[in-house]
DRENPA-3360 file (N, C-alpha, C; in nm, 2 decimals, always signed):
BEGIN
1 = MIWLILSI = -4.64/-16.90/-19.20/-4.75/-16.76/-19.16/-4.79/-16.79/-18.98 ~ -4.84/-16.93/-18.99/-4.86/-16.97/-18.81/-4.77/-16.92/-18.75 ~ -4.60/-16.96/-18.73/-4.52/-16.83/-18.64/-4.55/-16.71/-18.58 ~ -4.55/-16.61/-18.76/-4.62/-16.48/-18.73/-4.72/-16.45/-18.67 ~ -4.86/-16.58/-18.63/-4.95/-16.54/-18.57/-4.91/-16.57/-18.41 ~ -4.84/-16.66/-18.40/-4.83/-16.70/-18.29/-4.71/-16.56/-18.21 ~ -4.64/-16.55/-18.29/-4.60/-16.44/-18.21/-4.68/-16.30/-18.17 ~ -4.75/-16.27/-18.24/-4.89/-16.15/-18.27/-4.96/-16.16/-18.10;
9 = LANTILLL = -5.04/-16.32/-18.12/-5.09/-16.33/-17.99/-5.07/-16.36/-17.83 ~ -4.90/-16.42/-17.84/-4.81/-16.45/-17.72/-4.78/-16.27/-17.69 ~ -4.74/-16.17/-17.77/-4.72/-16.04/-17.73/-4.83/-15.97/-17.70 ~ -4.94/-15.98/-17.76/-5.08/-15.92/-17.63/-5.11/-15.96/-17.57 ~ -5.11/-16.11/-17.51/-5.15/-16.15/-17.44/-5.05/-16.07/-17.29 ~ -4.90/-16.08/-17.35/-4.78/-16.05/-17.28/-4.84/-15.91/-17.17 ~ -4.90/-15.81/-17.29/-4.94/-15.68/-17.21/-5.05/-15.68/-17.11 ~ -5.13/-15.75/-17.20/-5.23/-15.75/-17.11/-5.22/-15.84/-16.97;
17 = ILKAFPKF = -5.14/-15.89/-16.96/-5.13/-15.98/-16.80/-5.01/-15.93/-16.73 ~ -4.99/-15.81/-16.81/-4.86/-15.67/-16.73/-5.02/-15.58/-16.67 ~ -5.08/-15.57/-16.76/-5.17/-15.43/-16.71/-5.22/-15.50/-16.60 ~ -5.24/-15.65/-16.57/-5.37/-15.65/-16.46/-5.23/-15.72/-16.35 ~ -5.11/-15.72/-16.30/-5.04/-15.69/-16.25/-5.12/-15.70/-16.13 ~ -5.13/-15.51/-16.12/-5.15/-15.40/-16.02/-5.30/-15.43/-15.93 ~ -5.37/-15.49/-16.04/-5.51/-15.55/-15.97/-5.49/-15.66/-15.92 ~ -5.38/-15.76/-15.93/-5.42/-15.90/-15.86/-5.30/-15.84/-15.75;
25 = GIITIQGI = -5.22/-15.74/-15.68/-5.18/-15.69/-15.60/-4.98/-15.76/-15.64 ~ -4.98/-15.80/-15.71/-4.86/-15.85/-15.83/-4.73/-15.73/-15.82 ~ -4.61/-15.79/-15.71/-4.52/-15.69/-15.72/-4.43/-15.73/-15.90 ~ -4.42/-15.63/-15.95/-4.41/-15.62/-16.12/-4.27/-15.73/-16.10 ~ -4.15/-15.68/-16.08/-4.03/-15.69/-16.09/-4.02/-15.89/-16.02 ~ -4.09/-15.90/-15.91/-4.08/-15.98/-15.91/-4.16/-16.09/-16.00 ~ -4.27/-16.03/-16.04/-4.32/-16.15/-16.16/-4.29/-16.18/-16.28 ~ -4.21/-16.02/-16.31/-4.11/-16.11/-16.44/-3.97/-16.15/-16.41;
33 = VVNYFVAG = -3.90/-16.14/-16.28/-3.81/-16.21/-16.33/-3.84/-16.34/-16.28 ~ -3.93/-16.45/-16.21/-3.99/-16.53/-16.22/-4.08/-16.61/-16.37 ~ -4.07/-16.48/-16.45/-4.11/-16.50/-16.57/-4.00/-16.54/-16.67 ~ -3.90/-16.46/-16.67/-3.78/-16.51/-16.72/-3.75/-16.64/-16.68 ~ -3.71/-16.68/-16.62/-3.70/-16.83/-16.57/-3.74/-16.97/-16.58 ~ -3.86/-16.92/-16.62/-3.98/-16.96/-16.69/-3.98/-17.01/-16.79 ~ -3.94/-16.85/-16.89/-3.95/-16.89/-17.02/-3.81/-16.97/-17.14 ~ -3.74/-16.94/-17.01/-3.57/-16.98/-17.02/-3.61/-17.16/-17.00;
41 = AMGILLSG = -3.61/-17.20/-16.91/-3.71/-17.34/-16.88/-3.75/-17.41/-17.01 ~ -3.82/-17.30/-17.03/-3.94/-17.41/-17.12/-3.85/-17.41/-17.29 ~ -3.76/-17.35/-17.30/-3.72/-17.37/-17.44/-3.61/-17.50/-17.39 ~ -3.54/-17.53/-17.26/-3.45/-17.64/-17.22/-3.56/-17.78/-17.24 ~ -3.65/-17.74/-17.18/-3.72/-17.79/-17.14/-3.79/-17.91/-17.30 ~ -3.84/-17.81/-17.40/-3.93/-17.80/-17.53/-3.80/-17.91/-17.64 ~ -3.66/-17.80/-17.60/-3.58/-17.84/-17.72/-3.39/-17.94/-17.66 ~ -3.41/-17.94/-17.51/-3.31/-18.01/-17.47/-3.17/-17.90/-17.50;
49 = IPISIAEI = -3.03/-17.96/-17.46/-2.93/-17.82/-17.47/-2.84/-17.94/-17.57 ~ -2.85/-17.85/-17.69/-2.73/-17.95/-17.82/-2.63/-17.92/-17.84 ~ -2.53/-17.82/-17.75/-2.44/-17.81/-17.67/-2.41/-17.83/-17.56 ~ -2.27/-17.88/-17.54/-2.23/-17.84/-17.38/-2.16/-17.74/-17.35 ~ -2.20/-17.74/-17.19/-2.19/-17.59/-17.12/-2.05/-17.52/-17.18 ~ -1.96/-17.62/-17.16/-1.83/-17.53/-17.18/-1.75/-17.48/-17.33 ~ -1.89/-17.54/-17.38/-1.87/-17.51/-17.52/-1.95/-17.32/-17.55 ~ -2.00/-17.28/-17.51/-2.06/-17.18/-17.50/-1.98/-17.08/-17.48;
57 = PHQPWSWV = -1.87/-17.06/-17.43/-1.79/-16.91/-17.45/-1.76/-16.90/-17.62 ~ -1.68/-17.03/-17.68/-1.65/-17.06/-17.81/-1.75/-17.04/-17.89 ~ -1.88/-16.97/-17.88/-1.98/-16.98/-17.99/-1.96/-16.88/-18.03 ~ -2.00/-16.83/-18.13/-2.00/-16.70/-18.21/-2.08/-16.56/-18.15 ~ -2.23/-16.63/-18.07/-2.32/-16.56/-18.04/-2.28/-16.55/-17.85 ~ -2.17/-16.62/-17.83/-2.16/-16.65/-17.67/-2.18/-16.48/-17.60 ~ -2.21/-16.35/-17.67/-2.21/-16.20/-17.60/-2.40/-16.17/-17.61 ~ -2.39/-16.20/-17.68/-2.53/-16.21/-17.73/-2.62/-16.20/-17.63;
65 = PLALGFLF = -2.65/-16.33/-17.55/-2.73/-16.33/-17.39/-2.73/-16.22/-17.34 ~ -2.59/-16.21/-17.26/-2.55/-16.07/-17.23/-2.68/-15.96/-17.24 ~ -2.60/-15.92/-17.39/-2.62/-15.77/-17.43/-2.84/-15.82/-17.40 ~ -2.91/-15.92/-17.50/-3.03/-15.93/-17.44/-3.07/-15.91/-17.34 ~ -3.01/-16.01/-17.22/-3.12/-16.03/-17.11/-3.09/-15.90/-17.02 ~ -2.99/-15.79/-17.03/-3.00/-15.68/-17.02/-3.13/-15.59/-17.04 ~ -3.14/-15.64/-17.17/-3.23/-15.52/-17.25/-3.33/-15.55/-17.22 ~ -3.41/-15.71/-17.23/-3.52/-15.77/-17.19/-3.57/-15.73/-17.05;
73 = ITIFLLLA = -3.50/-15.74/-16.95/-3.53/-15.71/-16.81/-3.59/-15.58/-16.82 ~ -3.49/-15.48/-16.88/-3.48/-15.31/-16.88/-3.64/-15.28/-16.92 ~ -3.62/-15.36/-17.04/-3.80/-15.32/-17.14/-3.84/-15.35/-17.04 ~ -3.88/-15.45/-17.00/-3.97/-15.53/-17.00/-4.04/-15.48/-16.83 ~ -3.94/-15.37/-16.76/-3.99/-15.31/-16.65/-4.02/-15.20/-16.68 ~ -3.98/-15.13/-16.78/-4.03/-15.02/-16.84/-4.17/-15.00/-16.91 ~ -4.18/-15.13/-16.99/-4.29/-15.15/-17.04/-4.41/-15.20/-16.93 ~ -4.42/-15.26/-16.83/-4.49/-15.27/-16.73/-4.53/-15.13/-16.65;
81 = KTAQTIGV = -4.41/-15.09/-16.67/-4.48/-14.96/-16.57/-4.56/-14.82/-16.62 ~ -4.52/-14.80/-16.79/-4.59/-14.75/-16.89/-4.74/-14.80/-16.91 ~ -4.73/-14.92/-16.91/-4.89/-15.00/-16.94/-4.97/-14.98/-16.83 ~ -4.90/-14.97/-16.69/-4.97/-14.96/-16.57/-5.04/-14.78/-16.53 ~ -4.92/-14.72/-16.58/-4.99/-14.58/-16.55/-5.00/-14.49/-16.67 ~ -4.95/-14.53/-16.78/-5.01/-14.49/-16.89/-5.11/-14.57/-16.98 ~ -5.10/-14.68/-16.96/-5.18/-14.73/-17.06/-5.16/-14.83/-17.15 ~ -5.17/-14.97/-17.18/-5.18/-15.04/-17.25/-5.15/-15.05/-17.39;
89 = SVATVANK = -5.22/-14.94/-17.49/-5.18/-14.88/-17.64/-5.07/-14.79/-17.61 ~ -5.00/-14.70/-17.48/-4.91/-14.62/-17.50/-4.73/-14.69/-17.52 ~ -4.80/-14.83/-17.37/-4.71/-14.91/-17.41/-4.67/-14.95/-17.57 ~ -4.77/-15.02/-17.59/-4.75/-15.10/-17.75/-4.69/-14.97/-17.83 ~ -4.74/-14.89/-17.83/-4.67/-14.81/-17.96/-4.56/-14.73/-17.96 ~ -4.54/-14.74/-17.75/-4.37/-14.70/-17.77/-4.26/-14.83/-17.80 ~ -4.33/-14.95/-17.76/-4.30/-15.04/-17.84/-4.27/-15.14/-17.94 ~ -4.36/-15.07/-18.04/-4.37/-15.13/-18.19/-4.35/-15.05/-18.26;
97 = MSVAIPVI = -4.36/-14.91/-18.23/-4.28/-14.81/-18.31/-4.14/-14.81/-18.32 ~ -4.08/-14.92/-18.28/-3.92/-14.85/-18.31/-3.90/-15.00/-18.41 ~ -4.03/-15.04/-18.50/-3.98/-15.09/-18.56/-3.86/-15.07/-18.69 ~ -3.90/-14.93/-18.68/-3.81/-14.87/-18.78/-3.69/-14.90/-18.78 ~ -3.66/-14.93/-18.67/-3.48/-14.95/-18.63/-3.44/-15.08/-18.68 ~ -3.53/-15.24/-18.69/-3.46/-15.36/-18.73/-3.48/-15.32/-18.91 ~ -3.63/-15.28/-18.92/-3.58/-15.24/-19.08/-3.50/-15.17/-19.14 ~ -3.43/-15.07/-19.10/-3.34/-15.00/-19.18/-3.27/-15.12/-19.17;
105 = AAIFLYNE = -3.23/-15.11/-19.03/-3.07/-15.21/-19.03/-3.09/-15.33/-19.11 ~ -3.27/-15.39/-19.18/-3.21/-15.44/-19.25/-3.21/-15.46/-19.39 ~ -3.26/-15.31/-19.46/-3.22/-15.28/-19.57/-3.09/-15.29/-19.59 ~ -2.97/-15.22/-19.46/-2.85/-15.15/-19.53/-2.75/-15.27/-19.49 ~ -2.78/-15.35/-19.39/-2.68/-15.44/-19.36/-2.72/-15.60/-19.48 ~ -2.83/-15.65/-19.45/-2.85/-15.74/-19.54/-2.90/-15.76/-19.66 ~ -2.91/-15.61/-19.73/-2.96/-15.58/-19.87/-3.11/-15.59/-19.96 ~ -3.19/-15.63/-19.84/-3.35/-15.65/-19.85/-3.38/-15.57/-19.96;
113 = SITFWKIA = -3.50/-15.58/-20.01/-3.54/-15.52/-20.14/-3.61/-15.37/-20.04 ~ -3.60/-15.25/-20.12/-3.67/-15.13/-20.11/-3.73/-15.09/-20.22 ~ -3.89/-15.08/-20.22/-3.99/-15.05/-20.32/-4.11/-14.97/-20.26 ~ -4.08/-14.89/-20.36/-4.20/-14.77/-20.30/-4.34/-14.85/-20.20 ~ -4.44/-14.94/-20.17/-4.52/-15.02/-20.16/-4.47/-15.03/-19.98 ~ -4.33/-15.04/-20.02/-4.28/-15.12/-19.85/-4.24/-14.95/-19.75 ~ -4.21/-14.88/-19.81/-4.11/-14.75/-19.75/-4.30/-14.70/-19.75 ~ -4.38/-14.67/-19.82/-4.50/-14.61/-19.81/-4.59/-14.74/-19.67;
121 = GLVIAIAA = -4.54/-14.84/-19.68/-4.66/-14.89/-19.57/-4.55/-14.91/-19.44 ~ -4.44/-14.86/-19.46/-4.35/-14.84/-19.36/-4.40/-14.70/-19.21 ~ -4.40/-14.61/-19.33/-4.39/-14.45/-19.29/-4.58/-14.49/-19.28 ~ -4.72/-14.49/-19.33/-4.76/-14.53/-19.26/-4.82/-14.63/-19.14 ~ -4.77/-14.69/-19.12/-4.73/-14.81/-18.99/-4.67/-14.71/-18.90 ~ -4.63/-14.61/-18.86/-4.54/-14.55/-18.76/-4.59/-14.44/-18.74 ~ -4.72/-14.39/-18.85/-4.82/-14.31/-18.80/-4.95/-14.36/-18.75 ~ -5.00/-14.48/-18.79/-5.09/-14.56/-18.78/-5.07/-14.61/-18.61;
129 = VYLTSVPP = -4.93/-14.62/-18.57/-4.85/-14.68/-18.44/-4.95/-14.52/-18.30 ~ -4.85/-14.48/-18.38/-4.87/-14.32/-18.28/-4.99/-14.29/-18.27 ~ -5.09/-14.28/-18.40/-5.26/-14.26/-18.38/-5.38/-14.33/-18.31 ~ -5.26/-14.47/-18.30/-5.33/-14.58/-18.19/-5.37/-14.56/-18.05 ~ -5.21/-14.53/-18.04/-5.19/-14.43/-17.89/-5.20/-14.34/-17.84 ~ -5.23/-14.25/-17.94/-5.27/-14.10/-17.87/-5.33/-14.04/-17.76 ~ -5.32/-14.14/-17.59/-5.38/-14.11/-17.51/-5.54/-14.02/-17.48 ~ -5.62/-14.04/-17.41/-5.74/-13.99/-17.42/-5.69/-13.86/-17.31;
137 = KSEIAKGN = -5.80/-13.77/-17.33/-5.74/-13.61/-17.28/-5.80/-13.65/-17.15 ~ -5.85/-13.75/-17.11/-5.90/-13.72/-16.94/-5.76/-13.87/-16.88 ~ -5.70/-13.89/-16.94/-5.55/-13.95/-16.90/-5.44/-13.84/-16.91 ~ -5.48/-13.72/-16.99/-5.33/-13.64/-16.98/-5.42/-13.53/-16.90 ~ -5.50/-13.49/-16.85/-5.54/-13.43/-16.78/-5.55/-13.45/-16.61 ~ -5.52/-13.63/-16.65/-5.52/-13.70/-16.51/-5.31/-13.67/-16.42 ~ -5.26/-13.61/-16.56/-5.08/-13.64/-16.56/-5.06/-13.73/-16.59 ~ -5.08/-13.86/-16.55/-5.06/-13.98/-16.69/-4.93/-14.01/-16.73;
145 = VKGNLWMP = -4.93/-13.88/-16.83/-4.84/-13.87/-16.92/-4.75/-13.78/-16.92 ~ -4.79/-13.66/-16.89/-4.68/-13.54/-16.83/-4.59/-13.60/-16.75 ~ -4.42/-13.55/-16.83/-4.32/-13.60/-16.74/-4.34/-13.79/-16.73 ~ -4.39/-13.80/-16.80/-4.34/-13.99/-16.76/-4.29/-14.05/-16.93 ~ -4.27/-13.92/-17.03/-4.25/-13.94/-17.18/-4.09/-14.01/-17.15 ~ -4.00/-13.97/-17.06/-3.91/-14.04/-17.09/-3.91/-14.24/-17.16 ~ -4.03/-14.24/-17.05/-3.99/-14.37/-17.04/-4.05/-14.50/-17.25 ~ -4.19/-14.41/-17.26/-4.15/-14.49/-17.43/-4.06/-14.47/-17.48;
153 = ALIFLGSG = -3.97/-14.31/-17.49/-3.86/-14.28/-17.56/-3.73/-14.42/-17.52 ~ -3.71/-14.45/-17.46/-3.68/-14.53/-17.37/-3.67/-14.67/-17.43 ~ -3.82/-14.73/-17.44/-3.90/-14.82/-17.49/-3.85/-14.84/-17.61 ~ -3.89/-14.70/-17.74/-3.84/-14.73/-17.86/-3.71/-14.76/-17.91 ~ -3.62/-14.68/-17.83/-3.45/-14.72/-17.86/-3.42/-14.88/-17.80 ~ -3.48/-14.94/-17.69/-3.43/-15.07/-17.61/-3.55/-15.14/-17.72 ~ -3.66/-15.16/-17.72/-3.71/-15.30/-17.82/-3.64/-15.27/-17.95 ~ -3.63/-15.14/-18.04/-3.55/-15.13/-18.15/-3.43/-15.27/-18.18;
161 = LIDALVNH = -3.38/-15.19/-18.09/-3.21/-15.25/-18.05/-3.22/-15.41/-18.02 ~ -3.36/-15.45/-17.98/-3.41/-15.58/-17.91/-3.40/-15.67/-18.05 ~ -3.49/-15.58/-18.15/-3.53/-15.67/-18.26/-3.45/-15.72/-18.39 ~ -3.32/-15.55/-18.36/-3.22/-15.60/-18.46/-3.13/-15.70/-18.42 ~ -3.09/-15.69/-18.32/-3.03/-15.79/-18.23/-3.06/-15.90/-18.28 ~ -3.24/-15.96/-18.24/-3.27/-16.09/-18.28/-3.28/-16.16/-18.39 ~ -3.29/-16.04/-18.46/-3.28/-16.05/-18.64/-3.10/-16.11/-18.70 ~ -3.00/-15.97/-18.62/-2.87/-16.10/-18.67/-2.83/-16.19/-18.62;
169 = SKRELVPD = -2.86/-16.19/-18.47/-2.86/-16.37/-18.49/-2.85/-16.45/-18.50 ~ -3.01/-16.44/-18.53/-3.07/-16.56/-18.63/-3.03/-16.57/-18.81 ~ -2.95/-16.46/-18.86/-2.90/-16.43/-18.95/-2.75/-16.49/-18.99 ~ -2.67/-16.48/-18.89/-2.59/-16.45/-18.87/-2.51/-16.56/-18.77 ~ -2.54/-16.54/-18.63/-2.49/-16.61/-18.58/-2.52/-16.76/-18.51 ~ -2.63/-16.80/-18.50/-2.72/-16.88/-18.44/-2.79/-17.01/-18.54 ~ -2.64/-17.13/-18.54/-2.76/-17.26/-18.60/-2.89/-17.32/-18.55 ~ -2.96/-17.29/-18.67/-3.10/-17.36/-18.63/-3.13/-17.49/-18.51;
177 = NQIPFFLS = -3.08/-17.53/-18.50/-3.08/-17.64/-18.36/-3.04/-17.54/-18.25 ~ -2.96/-17.48/-18.23/-2.92/-17.40/-18.12/-3.05/-17.27/-18.07 ~ -3.13/-17.27/-18.18/-3.20/-17.08/-18.13/-3.32/-17.16/-18.00 ~ -3.39/-17.25/-18.00/-3.45/-17.28/-17.82/-3.38/-17.21/-17.73 ~ -3.23/-17.32/-17.74/-3.10/-17.32/-17.63/-3.07/-17.17/-17.57 ~ -3.03/-17.11/-17.77/-3.00/-16.96/-17.73/-3.07/-16.84/-17.66 ~ -3.21/-16.90/-17.71/-3.36/-16.80/-17.66/-3.36/-16.83/-17.46 ~ -3.30/-16.91/-17.43/-3.36/-17.00/-17.30/-3.20/-16.95/-17.26;
185 = LCFVTAGL = -3.08/-16.89/-17.28/-3.01/-16.86/-17.22/-3.02/-16.73/-17.19 ~ -3.09/-16.59/-17.31/-3.09/-16.50/-17.34/-3.23/-16.53/-17.21 ~ -3.30/-16.55/-17.18/-3.39/-16.52/-17.08/-3.39/-16.53/-16.94 ~ -3.28/-16.67/-16.91/-3.22/-16.64/-16.77/-3.13/-16.57/-16.73 ~ -3.05/-16.52/-16.83/-2.99/-16.39/-16.81/-3.03/-16.29/-16.74 ~ -3.18/-16.25/-16.82/-3.31/-16.14/-16.78/-3.29/-16.18/-16.64 ~ -3.36/-16.30/-16.61/-3.40/-16.32/-16.46/-3.26/-16.33/-16.39 ~ -3.13/-16.36/-16.43/-3.05/-16.34/-16.33/-3.06/-16.20/-16.26;
193 = IGLTIIIF = -3.01/-16.09/-16.39/-2.99/-15.96/-16.35/-3.13/-15.92/-16.27 ~ -3.23/-15.99/-16.29/-3.38/-15.93/-16.20/-3.36/-15.95/-16.13 ~ -3.29/-16.08/-16.09/-3.28/-16.13/-15.94/-3.22/-16.10/-15.83 ~ -3.05/-16.00/-15.90/-2.97/-15.90/-15.84/-3.10/-15.77/-15.72 ~ -3.18/-15.73/-15.83/-3.24/-15.67/-15.82/-3.34/-15.63/-15.74 ~ -3.39/-15.79/-15.70/-3.54/-15.87/-15.59/-3.41/-15.84/-15.45 ~ -3.31/-15.90/-15.45/-3.20/-15.93/-15.33/-3.19/-15.74/-15.28 ~ -3.16/-15.66/-15.43/-3.08/-15.51/-15.34/-3.24/-15.48/-15.26;
201 = RRIKFTEK = -3.38/-15.50/-15.33/-3.49/-15.41/-15.25/-3.51/-15.47/-15.17 ~ -3.52/-15.62/-15.10/-3.45/-15.69/-14.99/-3.43/-15.58/-14.89 ~ -3.27/-15.59/-14.93/-3.18/-15.58/-14.83/-3.23/-15.37/-14.84 ~ -3.31/-15.30/-14.94/-3.22/-15.20/-14.86/-3.42/-15.15/-14.84 ~ -3.53/-15.22/-14.89/-3.62/-15.20/-14.84/-3.76/-15.30/-14.79 ~ -3.60/-15.39/-14.70/-3.73/-15.56/-14.67/-3.80/-15.57/-14.74 ~ -3.81/-15.57/-14.89/-3.96/-15.59/-14.94/-3.95/-15.74/-14.97 ~ -4.07/-15.78/-14.92/-4.09/-15.93/-14.93/-4.13/-16.02/-15.04;
209 = FQSRSIIA = -4.04/-16.13/-15.07/-4.11/-16.20/-15.17/-4.22/-16.23/-15.16 ~ -4.28/-16.23/-15.25/-4.49/-16.32/-15.27/-4.44/-16.39/-15.34 ~ -4.54/-16.48/-15.27/-4.57/-16.65/-15.34/-4.66/-16.63/-15.45 ~ -4.73/-16.54/-15.48/-4.84/-16.51/-15.56/-4.74/-16.44/-15.70 ~ -4.62/-16.46/-15.66/-4.55/-16.40/-15.81/-4.47/-16.51/-15.89 ~ -4.52/-16.63/-15.77/-4.40/-16.74/-15.89/-4.54/-16.80/-15.98 ~ -4.68/-16.76/-15.92/-4.80/-16.81/-16.04/-4.78/-16.76/-16.13 ~ -4.79/-16.61/-16.10/-4.84/-16.48/-16.21/-4.66/-16.47/-16.32;
217 = GIILGIPN = -4.50/-16.54/-16.22/-4.44/-16.54/-16.37/-4.44/-16.68/-16.41 ~ -4.53/-16.82/-16.38/-4.55/-16.89/-16.53/-4.63/-16.82/-16.58 ~ -4.76/-16.77/-16.51/-4.86/-16.74/-16.64/-4.82/-16.68/-16.74 ~ -4.69/-16.55/-16.70/-4.64/-16.46/-16.77/-4.56/-16.54/-16.83 ~ -4.45/-16.63/-16.83/-4.36/-16.67/-16.86/-4.38/-16.73/-17.01 ~ -4.47/-16.83/-17.03/-4.54/-16.90/-17.11/-4.52/-16.81/-17.25 ~ -4.65/-16.72/-17.25/-4.62/-16.63/-17.35/-4.51/-16.58/-17.38 ~ -4.40/-16.51/-17.28/-4.26/-16.47/-17.32/-4.22/-16.54/-17.40;
225 = YFSLYGIT = -4.20/-16.63/-17.37/-4.07/-16.77/-17.43/-4.15/-16.80/-17.61 ~ -4.30/-16.80/-17.61/-4.36/-16.82/-17.73/-4.35/-16.68/-17.85 ~ -4.38/-16.56/-17.76/-4.35/-16.47/-17.82/-4.20/-16.43/-17.91 ~ -4.07/-16.43/-17.82/-3.95/-16.45/-17.92/-3.91/-16.56/-18.01 ~ -3.97/-16.67/-17.95/-3.98/-16.80/-18.02/-4.03/-16.79/-18.15 ~ -4.16/-16.75/-18.11/-4.28/-16.74/-18.28/-4.17/-16.63/-18.37 ~ -4.16/-16.50/-18.34/-4.09/-16.35/-18.43/-3.97/-16.51/-18.48 ~ -3.88/-16.56/-18.42/-3.77/-16.61/-18.44/-3.80/-16.70/-18.58;
233 = RALGSNVM = -3.86/-16.77/-18.54/-3.90/-16.87/-18.67/-3.98/-16.86/-18.76 ~ -4.02/-16.74/-18.75/-4.10/-16.63/-18.85/-4.03/-16.61/-18.96 ~ -3.87/-16.54/-18.88/-3.74/-16.45/-18.98/-3.73/-16.61/-19.05 ~ -3.74/-16.70/-19.00/-3.66/-16.83/-19.06/-3.75/-16.88/-19.18 ~ -3.86/-16.88/-19.22/-3.94/-16.93/-19.26/-3.95/-16.89/-19.41 ~ -3.92/-16.78/-19.43/-3.90/-16.72/-19.57/-4.07/-16.65/-19.63 ~ -4.12/-16.64/-19.52/-4.25/-16.64/-19.61/-4.28/-16.46/-19.61 ~ -4.17/-16.43/-19.57/-4.16/-16.27/-19.61/-3.99/-16.21/-19.58;
241 = ESSALYPV = -3.96/-16.13/-19.66/-3.83/-16.04/-19.57/-3.81/-15.98/-19.40 ~ -3.73/-15.94/-19.30/-3.74/-15.93/-19.21/-3.79/-15.77/-19.22 ~ -3.73/-15.68/-19.32/-3.80/-15.57/-19.34/-3.97/-15.51/-19.34 ~ -4.01/-15.66/-19.43/-4.16/-15.67/-19.40/-4.23/-15.71/-19.31 ~ -4.16/-15.83/-19.29/-4.21/-15.90/-19.13/-4.24/-15.84/-19.02 ~ -4.11/-15.77/-18.99/-4.14/-15.70/-18.86/-4.29/-15.58/-18.84 ~ -4.27/-15.45/-18.94/-4.37/-15.39/-18.95/-4.52/-15.44/-18.90 ~ -4.48/-15.62/-18.99/-4.68/-15.66/-19.05/-4.69/-15.73/-18.88;
249 = NNMGIVAL = -4.58/-15.79/-18.76/-4.56/-15.83/-18.64/-4.65/-15.75/-18.56 ~ -4.56/-15.66/-18.62/-4.58/-15.49/-18.51/-4.75/-15.42/-18.52 ~ -4.78/-15.42/-18.63/-4.91/-15.41/-18.66/-5.03/-15.47/-18.64 ~ -4.96/-15.61/-18.66/-5.09/-15.64/-18.57/-5.08/-15.65/-18.42 ~ -5.03/-15.68/-18.35/-4.96/-15.65/-18.23/-5.01/-15.52/-18.14 ~ -5.01/-15.42/-18.23/-5.09/-15.28/-18.20/-5.23/-15.30/-18.15 ~ -5.29/-15.33/-18.32/-5.44/-15.33/-18.35/-5.47/-15.45/-18.24 ~ -5.48/-15.55/-18.20/-5.51/-15.66/-18.15/-5.52/-15.66/-18.03;
257 = SAIAAMLI = -5.41/-15.55/-17.96/-5.39/-15.51/-17.80/-5.46/-15.43/-17.80 ~ -5.47/-15.30/-17.85/-5.56/-15.18/-17.85/-5.71/-15.25/-17.85 ~ -5.78/-15.32/-17.93/-5.91/-15.40/-17.91/-5.92/-15.48/-17.78 ~ -5.82/-15.60/-17.78/-5.79/-15.61/-17.63/-5.86/-15.51/-17.51 ~ -5.76/-15.42/-17.52/-5.74/-15.32/-17.40/-5.92/-15.25/-17.40 ~ -5.89/-15.22/-17.49/-6.06/-15.19/-17.48/-6.18/-15.29/-17.41 ~ -6.17/-15.36/-17.48/-6.25/-15.50/-17.43/-6.25/-15.56/-17.32 ~ -6.16/-15.55/-17.25/-6.12/-15.66/-17.12/-6.11/-15.51/-16.99;
265 = FKEKFSTI = -5.97/-15.45/-17.05/-5.93/-15.30/-16.95/-6.07/-15.19/-16.98 ~ -6.15/-15.18/-17.05/-6.25/-15.07/-17.10/-6.17/-14.93/-17.13 ~ -6.06/-14.95/-17.19/-5.97/-14.85/-17.24/-6.05/-14.73/-17.35 ~ -6.06/-14.66/-17.34/-6.16/-14.52/-17.38/-6.04/-14.52/-17.51 ~ -6.12/-14.54/-17.58/-6.00/-14.46/-17.77/-6.08/-14.35/-17.84 ~ -6.04/-14.30/-17.89/-6.12/-14.14/-17.95/-6.12/-14.22/-18.10 ~ -6.23/-14.10/-18.17/-6.19/-14.13/-18.30/-6.02/-14.14/-18.40 ~ -5.93/-14.07/-18.32/-5.74/-14.06/-18.38/-5.76/-14.21/-18.40;
273 = NWLGILLS = -5.81/-14.28/-18.27/-5.74/-14.39/-18.22/-5.77/-14.53/-18.31 ~ -5.92/-14.47/-18.37/-5.97/-14.60/-18.46/-5.90/-14.55/-18.58 ~ -5.91/-14.43/-18.60/-5.82/-14.40/-18.77/-5.70/-14.49/-18.76 ~ -5.62/-14.45/-18.61/-5.47/-14.55/-18.62/-5.47/-14.71/-18.65 ~ -5.60/-14.73/-18.63/-5.62/-14.91/-18.62/-5.66/-14.90/-18.72 ~ -5.73/-14.83/-18.80/-5.80/-14.87/-18.97/-5.63/-14.88/-19.05 ~ -5.53/-14.78/-18.99/-5.40/-14.73/-19.09/-5.36/-14.79/-19.09 ~ -5.32/-14.88/-18.95/-5.24/-15.04/-18.90/-5.28/-15.14/-19.04;
281 = MGAIALIA = -5.40/-15.17/-19.05/-5.46/-15.23/-19.12/-5.41/-15.18/-19.26 ~ -5.42/-15.13/-19.31/-5.35/-15.06/-19.46/-5.24/-15.10/-19.51 ~ -5.17/-15.07/-19.40/-4.99/-15.09/-19.37/-5.01/-15.20/-19.37 ~ -5.01/-15.27/-19.31/-5.02/-15.45/-19.32/-5.08/-15.47/-19.46 ~ -5.14/-15.43/-19.51/-5.18/-15.51/-19.63/-5.07/-15.41/-19.77 ~ -5.01/-15.33/-19.74/-4.93/-15.22/-19.83/-4.81/-15.33/-19.80 ~ -4.74/-15.33/-19.70/-4.59/-15.39/-19.67/-4.64/-15.57/-19.71 ~ -4.70/-15.63/-19.64/-4.70/-15.82/-19.72/-4.75/-15.79/-19.86;
289 = FM = -4.85/-15.74/-19.89/-4.87/-15.82/-20.01/-4.88/-15.73/-20.13 ~ -4.79/-15.63/-20.15/-4.79/-15.56/-20.22/-4.62/-15.54/-20.32;
% end
């Protein structure tokens, strides 16, 4: 259970840090790229390199870091943009409603159990995440939502693919002793892809690299590593099936990030938002304990 709690805390901290980037004048792409190199280095420093570099192309998971790296940087940029323009809670809902994708994949690909309470909890969870993140009328009036709905739609799809691919890699492809190194490769790949974007922006728009982005990236990279490491370890702990673990993890992130955004950034919550938070707690109970 400790790994699940770690994942929830780390993911919540991630969203709050991204929300704070503009306040400190951080260029988001620069901070995110540094963050990925920091997260990649953490896995290697903490666990070392279990196989030689020459062996990587021969591993059954060798293709996964490239796919996940691309998804990581793309979804992270969309999350940051959504959190900064629409709100933390909206970014969270787009990210966490995607729970349906890995849950359905786990049930059909790995024959995980289907119970009435699990299905009911999943339906309530999706409804709860939506209600929690319905933006206030004041935000809609400002035009922050209209015209930007494509961002949460892509976040939904991409986040679901990330969760499903991480689960598949943990179950079928990556030995336990290689997980930290595998995650490091995914993060470094994302960083390299992001670095090409920075170079392009430098050439096209003469955008200078900020020294403060290094500090921001370090601060962001630590929880980023543990957000993925935590959920990966939770998947292997047998505390619950992945089709139950993902909804519980996502509902915890939704509720905690919503409350944190209200307290730290003074985001406004309506009665509907509070109803969503309460429903999320009920969904967790149904999925995890029934």
